[in-house]
Backbone as JSON Lines, residues from 0, in Angstrom:
{"i":0,"aa":"M","n":[30.04,32.67,4.31],"ca":[30.23,31.24,4.3],"c":[31.43,30.94,3.42]}
{"i":1,"aa":"N","n":[32.44,30.35,4.0],"ca":[33.63,30.07,3.21],"c":[33.56,28.68,2.59]}
{"i":2,"aa":"A","n":[34.54,28.36,1.77],"ca":[34.52,27.12,1.0],"c":[34.72,25.9,1.89]}
{"i":3,"aa":"R","n":[35.34,26.06,3.06],"ca":[35.6,24.9,3.92],"c":[34.36,24.41,4.64]}
{"i":4,"aa":"T","n":[33.4,25.26,4.89],"ca":[32.22,24.84,5.66],"c":[31.1,24.31,4.79]}
{"i":5,"aa":"R","n":[31.21,24.44,3.5],"ca":[30.15,23.94,2.62],"c":[30.2,22.43,2.53]}
{"i":6,"aa":"Q","n":[29.02,21.86,2.46],"ca":[28.92,20.43,2.24],"c":[29.01,20.15,0.75]}
{"i":7,"aa":"P","n":[29.68,19.06,0.37],"ca":[29.71,18.75,-1.06],"c":[28.33,18.37,-1.56]}
{"i":8,"aa":"R","n":[27.99,18.85,-2.74],"ca":[26.68,18.56,-3.3],"c":[26.72,17.22,-4.02]}
{"i":9,"aa":"S","n":[25.65,16.5,-3.84],"ca":[25.51,15.22,-4.53],"c":[24.68,15.43,-5.79]}
{"i":10,"aa":"H","n":[24.87,14.58,-6.77],"ca":[24.07,14.7,-7.98],"c":[22.7,14.08,-7.79]}
{"i":11,"aa":"R","n":[22.5,13.39,-6.69],"ca":[21.19,12.79,-6.41],"c":[20.43,13.64,-5.41]}
{"i":12,"aa":"S","n":[19.13,13.55,-5.49],"ca":[18.3,14.19,-4.47],"c":[17.37,13.12,-3.92]}
{"i":13,"aa":"G","n":[16.91,13.31,-2.73],"ca":[15.99,12.36,-2.13],"c":[16.72,11.3,-1.32]}
{"i":14,"aa":"P","n":[15.96,10.36,-0.81],"ca":[16.55,9.34,0.07],"c":[17.35,8.31,-0.73]}
{"i":15,"aa":"R","n":[18.18,7.58,0.0],"ca":[18.94,6.51,-0.63],"c":[18.0,5.4,-1.08]}
{"i":16,"aa":"P","n":[18.31,4.71,-2.15],"ca":[17.47,3.59,-2.56],"c":[17.58,2.44,-1.56]}
{"i":17,"aa":"P","n":[16.57,1.58,-1.49],"ca":[16.63,0.47,-0.55],"c":[17.74,-0.5,-0.93]}
{"i":18,"aa":"S","n":[18.27,-1.18,0.07],"ca":[19.35,-2.13,-0.17],"c":[18.82,-3.38,-0.86]}
{"i":19,"aa":"L","n":[19.74,-4.19,-1.35],"ca":[19.36,-5.44,-1.99],"c":[18.68,-6.37,-1.0]}
{"i":20,"aa":"A","n":[19.15,-6.37,0.23],"ca":[18.56,-7.24,1.26],"c":[17.11,-6.85,1.54]}
{"i":21,"aa":"S","n":[16.83,-5.55,1.65],"ca":[15.45,-5.15,1.92],"c":[14.55,-5.42,0.72]}
{"i":22,"aa":"N","n":[15.09,-5.27,-0.49],"ca":[14.31,-5.62,-1.68],"c":[13.99,-7.11,-1.71]}
{"i":23,"aa":"L","n":[14.96,-7.94,-1.36],"ca":[14.72,-9.38,-1.35],"c":[13.72,-9.79,-0.28]}
{"i":24,"aa":"W","n":[13.83,-9.16,0.91],"ca":[12.85,-9.47,1.97],"c":[11.45,-9.04,1.56]}
{"i":25,"aa":"A","n":[11.35,-7.9,0.91],"ca":[10.03,-7.45,0.43],"c":[9.49,-8.4,-0.62]}
{"i":26,"aa":"L","n":[10.36,-8.88,-1.51],"ca":[9.92,-9.83,-2.53],"c":[9.45,-11.13,-1.89]}
{"i":27,"aa":"V","n":[10.18,-11.64,-0.92],"ca":[9.79,-12.87,-0.23],"c":[8.45,-12.68,0.49]}
{"i":28,"aa":"A","n":[8.28,-11.54,1.14],"ca":[7.02,-11.27,1.84],"c":[5.86,-11.16,0.86]}
{"i":29,"aa":"L","n":[6.07,-10.48,-0.27],"ca":[5.0,-10.35,-1.25],"c":[4.65,-11.7,-1.87]}
{"i":30,"aa":"L","n":[5.64,-12.54,-2.12],"ca":[5.36,-13.87,-2.66],"c":[4.64,-14.75,-1.64]}
{"i":31,"aa":"A","n":[5.0,-14.63,-0.36],"ca":[4.3,-15.39,0.67],"c":[2.84,-14.93,0.78]}
{"i":32,"aa":"L","n":[2.63,-13.64,0.72],"ca":[1.25,-13.13,0.77],"c":[0.47,-13.53,-0.48]}
{"i":33,"aa":"L","n":[1.15,-13.61,-1.62],"ca":[0.5,-14.09,-2.84],"c":[0.08,-15.55,-2.67]}
{"i":34,"aa":"G","n":[0.96,-16.36,-2.05],"ca":[0.61,-17.74,-1.78],"c":[-0.58,-17.86,-0.82]}
{"i":35,"aa":"L","n":[-0.63,-16.99,0.18],"ca":[-1.78,-16.98,1.08],"c":[-3.07,-16.61,0.35]}
{"i":36,"aa":"T","n":[-2.98,-15.64,-0.54],"ca":[-4.16,-15.25,-1.31],"c":[-4.64,-16.39,-2.2]}
{"i":37,"aa":"A","n":[-3.71,-17.04,-2.89],"ca":[-4.09,-18.15,-3.76],"c":[-4.6,-19.34,-2.94]}
{"i":38,"aa":"G","n":[-3.98,-19.58,-1.79],"ca":[-4.43,-20.69,-0.95],"c":[-5.79,-20.45,-0.32]}
{"i":39,"aa":"S","n":[-6.11,-19.21,-0.05],"ca":[-7.4,-18.92,0.58],"c":[-8.56,-19.17,-0.37]}
{"i":40,"aa":"A","n":[-8.28,-19.24,-1.67],"ca":[-9.34,-19.51,-2.64],"c":[-9.82,-20.96,-2.53]}
{"i":41,"aa":"F","n":[-8.97,-21.83,-2.01],"ca":[-9.32,-23.26,-1.91],"c":[-9.87,-23.64,-0.55]}
{"i":42,"aa":"I","n":[-9.87,-22.71,0.41],"ca":[-10.36,-22.99,1.76],"c":[-11.72,-22.34,1.93]}
{"i":43,"aa":"P","n":[-12.78,-23.11,2.18],"ca":[-14.1,-22.5,2.37],"c":[-14.21,-21.86,3.76]}
{"i":44,"aa":"M","n":[-14.17,-20.53,3.79],"ca":[-14.26,-19.81,5.06],"c":[-15.5,-18.94,5.15]}
{"i":45,"aa":"G","n":[-16.35,-19.0,4.15],"ca":[-17.57,-18.2,4.18],"c":[-17.26,-16.73,3.98]}
{"i":46,"aa":"A","n":[-17.88,-15.89,4.79],"ca":[-17.7,-14.44,4.66],"c":[-16.32,-13.99,5.13]}
{"i":47,"aa":"F","n":[-15.66,-14.82,5.96],"ca":[-14.34,-14.45,6.44],"c":[-13.3,-14.5,5.33]}
{"i":48,"aa":"N","n":[-13.59,-15.21,4.25],"ca":[-12.66,-15.28,3.12],"c":[-12.41,-13.9,2.53]}
{"i":49,"aa":"T","n":[-13.45,-13.12,2.37],"ca":[-13.3,-11.76,1.83],"c":[-12.52,-10.88,2.79]}
{"i":50,"aa":"V","n":[-12.81,-11.01,4.08],"ca":[-12.11,-10.21,5.09],"c":[-10.62,-10.55,5.09]}
{"i":51,"aa":"A","n":[-10.31,-11.83,5.02],"ca":[-8.91,-12.26,5.02],"c":[-8.19,-11.76,3.77]}
{"i":52,"aa":"N","n":[-8.83,-11.85,2.62],"ca":[-8.19,-11.4,1.39],"c":[-7.99,-9.9,1.36]}
{"i":53,"aa":"V","n":[-8.92,-9.13,1.93],"ca":[-8.73,-7.69,2.0],"c":[-7.57,-7.36,2.95]}
{"i":54,"aa":"G","n":[-7.47,-8.08,4.05],"ca":[-6.35,-7.87,4.96],"c":[-5.01,-8.19,4.32]}
{"i":55,"aa":"I","n":[-4.97,-9.26,3.54],"ca":[-3.74,-9.61,2.82],"c":[-3.41,-8.53,1.79]}
{"i":56,"aa":"A","n":[-4.41,-8.02,1.11],"ca":[-4.18,-6.96,0.12],"c":[-3.66,-5.69,0.77]}
{"i":57,"aa":"V","n":[-4.17,-5.36,1.94],"ca":[-3.68,-4.18,2.65],"c":[-2.22,-4.38,3.07]}
{"i":58,"aa":"A","n":[-1.88,-5.58,3.52],"ca":[-0.49,-5.86,3.89],"c":[0.44,-5.74,2.69]}
{"i":59,"aa":"K","n":[0.01,-6.23,1.54],"ca":[0.82,-6.11,0.32],"c":[0.98,-4.64,-0.07]}
{"i":60,"aa":"A","n":[-0.08,-3.88,0.03],"ca":[0.0,-2.45,-0.33],"c":[0.95,-1.71,0.61]}
{"i":61,"aa":"L","n":[0.92,-2.05,1.89],"ca":[1.83,-1.4,2.85],"c":[3.28,-1.73,2.54]}
{"i":62,"aa":"I","n":[3.56,-2.97,2.19],"ca":[4.93,-3.36,1.84],"c":[5.41,-2.57,0.63]}
{"i":63,"aa":"V","n":[4.56,-2.47,-0.38],"ca":[4.94,-1.73,-1.58],"c":[5.16,-0.26,-1.27]}
{"i":64,"aa":"M","n":[4.29,0.33,-0.46],"ca":[4.42,1.75,-0.13],"c":[5.67,2.02,0.7]}
{"i":65,"aa":"I","n":[5.97,1.16,1.66],"ca":[7.1,1.42,2.54],"c":[8.43,1.15,1.85]}
{"i":66,"aa":"I","n":[8.53,0.04,1.13],"ca":[9.82,-0.33,0.55],"c":[10.03,0.31,-0.82]}
{"i":67,"aa":"Y","n":[9.1,0.08,-1.74],"ca":[9.34,0.48,-3.12],"c":[9.01,1.95,-3.38]}
{"i":68,"aa":"M","n":[8.03,2.51,-2.67],"ca":[7.75,3.94,-2.83],"c":[8.61,4.78,-1.89]}
{"i":69,"aa":"R","n":[9.36,4.14,-1.02],"ca":[10.29,4.78,-0.08],"c":[9.62,5.79,0.85]}
{"i":70,"aa":"L","n":[8.41,5.48,1.26],"ca":[7.71,6.41,2.15],"c":[8.28,6.39,3.56]}
{"i":71,"aa":"A","n":[8.98,5.33,3.93],"ca":[9.55,5.27,5.28],"c":[10.72,6.22,5.44]}
{"i":72,"aa":"T","n":[11.46,6.49,4.37],"ca":[12.67,7.32,4.49],"c":[12.57,8.66,3.77]}
{"i":73,"aa":"D","n":[11.45,8.93,3.13],"ca":[11.34,10.17,2.38],"c":[10.8,11.29,3.25]}
{"i":74,"aa":"S","n":[10.57,12.43,2.66],"ca":[10.17,13.61,3.42],"c":[8.75,13.46,3.98]}
{"i":75,"aa":"P","n":[8.48,14.13,5.08],"ca":[7.14,14.06,5.66],"c":[6.05,14.61,4.74]}
{"i":76,"aa":"L","n":[6.4,15.55,3.89],"ca":[5.42,16.09,2.96],"c":[4.94,15.02,1.98]}
{"i":77,"aa":"L","n":[5.86,14.21,1.48],"ca":[5.48,13.14,0.57],"c":[4.61,12.1,1.27]}
{"i":78,"aa":"R","n":[4.93,11.82,2.53],"ca":[4.09,10.88,3.29],"c":[2.69,11.43,3.48]}
{"i":79,"aa":"M","n":[2.57,12.73,3.75],"ca":[1.24,13.33,3.92],"c":[0.45,13.3,2.62]}
{"i":80,"aa":"V","n":[1.11,13.54,1.49],"ca":[0.43,13.5,0.2],"c":[-0.04,12.08,-0.09]}
{"i":81,"aa":"A","n":[0.79,11.09,0.21],"ca":[0.39,9.69,-0.01],"c":[-0.79,9.33,0.88]}
{"i":82,"aa":"M","n":[-0.76,9.76,2.14],"ca":[-1.88,9.48,3.04],"c":[-3.16,10.16,2.56]}
{"i":83,"aa":"A","n":[-3.04,11.38,2.06],"ca":[-4.22,12.07,1.55],"c":[-4.79,11.35,0.34]}
{"i":84,"aa":"G","n":[-3.92,10.84,-0.52],"ca":[-4.4,10.1,-1.68],"c":[-5.12,8.83,-1.28]}
{"i":85,"aa":"F","n":[-4.59,8.11,-0.32],"ca":[-5.26,6.89,0.11],"c":[-6.51,7.18,0.93]}
{"i":86,"aa":"A","n":[-6.54,8.3,1.64],"ca":[-7.77,8.68,2.33],"c":[-8.86,9.02,1.32]}
{"i":87,"aa":"W","n":[-8.49,9.69,0.24],"ca":[-9.45,10.01,-0.81],"c":[-9.97,8.72,-1.46]}
{"i":88,"aa":"L","n":[-9.08,7.77,-1.71],"ca":[-9.49,6.5,-2.28],"c":[-10.44,5.76,-1.34]}
{"i":89,"aa":"A","n":[-10.14,5.77,-0.04],"ca":[-11.02,5.12,0.95],"c":[-12.39,5.79,0.99]}
{"i":90,"aa":"L","n":[-12.42,7.12,0.87],"ca":[-13.69,7.83,0.85],"c":[-14.51,7.44,-0.38]}
{"i":91,"aa":"L","n":[-13.88,7.37,-1.53],"ca":[-14.59,6.99,-2.75],"c":[-15.12,5.56,-2.67]}
{"i":92,"aa":"V","n":[-14.33,4.66,-2.13],"ca":[-14.79,3.28,-1.97],"c":[-15.95,3.21,-0.98]}
{"i":93,"aa":"A","n":[-15.86,3.94,0.12],"ca":[-16.93,3.94,1.12],"c":[-18.23,4.52,0.54]}
{"i":94,"aa":"L","n":[-18.13,5.59,-0.21],"ca":[-19.33,6.17,-0.8],"c":[-19.94,5.25,-1.86]}
{"i":95,"aa":"G","n":[-19.1,4.62,-2.66],"ca":[-19.6,3.66,-3.64],"c":[-20.25,2.46,-2.99]}
{"i":96,"aa":"L","n":[-19.66,1.97,-1.9],"ca":[-20.25,0.86,-1.17],"c":[-21.56,1.27,-0.5]}
{"i":97,"aa":"A","n":[-21.63,2.48,0.03],"ca":[-22.88,2.96,0.63],"c":[-23.98,3.06,-0.41]}
{"i":98,"aa":"D","n":[-23.63,3.49,-1.62],"ca":[-24.62,3.56,-2.69],"c":[-25.09,2.16,-3.07]}
{"i":99,"aa":"L","n":[-24.17,1.23,-3.17],"ca":[-24.53,-0.13,-3.56],"c":[-25.4,-0.82,-2.51]}
{"i":100,"aa":"L","n":[-25.09,-0.61,-1.24],"ca":[-25.81,-1.3,-0.18],"c":[-27.18,-0.7,0.12]}
{"i":101,"aa":"T","n":[-27.43,0.54,-0.31],"ca":[-28.71,1.16,-0.01],"c":[-29.67,1.12,-1.2]}
{"i":102,"aa":"R","n":[-29.33,0.45,-2.25],"ca":[-30.23,0.37,-3.41],"c":[-31.37,-0.61,-3.12]}
{"i":103,"aa":"V","n":[-32.54,-0.26,-3.62],"ca":[-33.73,-1.1,-3.47],"c":[-33.91,-1.87,-4.78]}
{"i":104,"aa":"P","n":[-34.06,-3.19,-4.71],"ca":[-34.23,-3.94,-5.97],"c":[-35.56,-3.59,-6.63]}
{"i":105,"aa":"L","n":[-35.55,-3.6,-7.95],"ca":[-36.76,-3.33,-8.7],"c":[-37.7,-4.52,-8.59]}
{"i":106,"aa":"L","n":[-39.01,-4.27,-8.7],"ca":[-40.02,-5.34,-8.5],"c":[-40.0,-6.36,-9.63]}
{"i":107,"aa":"G","n":[-39.72,-5.97,-10.84],"ca":[-39.82,-6.88,-11.96],"c":[-38.6,-7.8,-12.12]}
{"i":108,"aa":"S","n":[-37.55,-7.6,-11.38],"ca":[-36.36,-8.4,-11.63],"c":[-36.04,-9.39,-10.56]}
């Protein structure tokens, strides 16, 4: 391999950082979702209120993961590790919820 065919090395590794425009769009989207979350507290929707707020929280988490954690442009290995972490978190939440929902109330309380 001669010196002409080598690519110049960069001092950075990994993907390029997001542009200012994408950061601003992510900020606007997160602020809009924050407004939806705060506004949903004043609207009586019954059980759908919790479902809507969880959906908004998932949307906010996806924006943070894609833009700020750079999972959209990074290596597939990092995306798999992030998915495994969130799958583990989902499993722990599901098991905790299953434990909570299957408890029998005590007679004296």
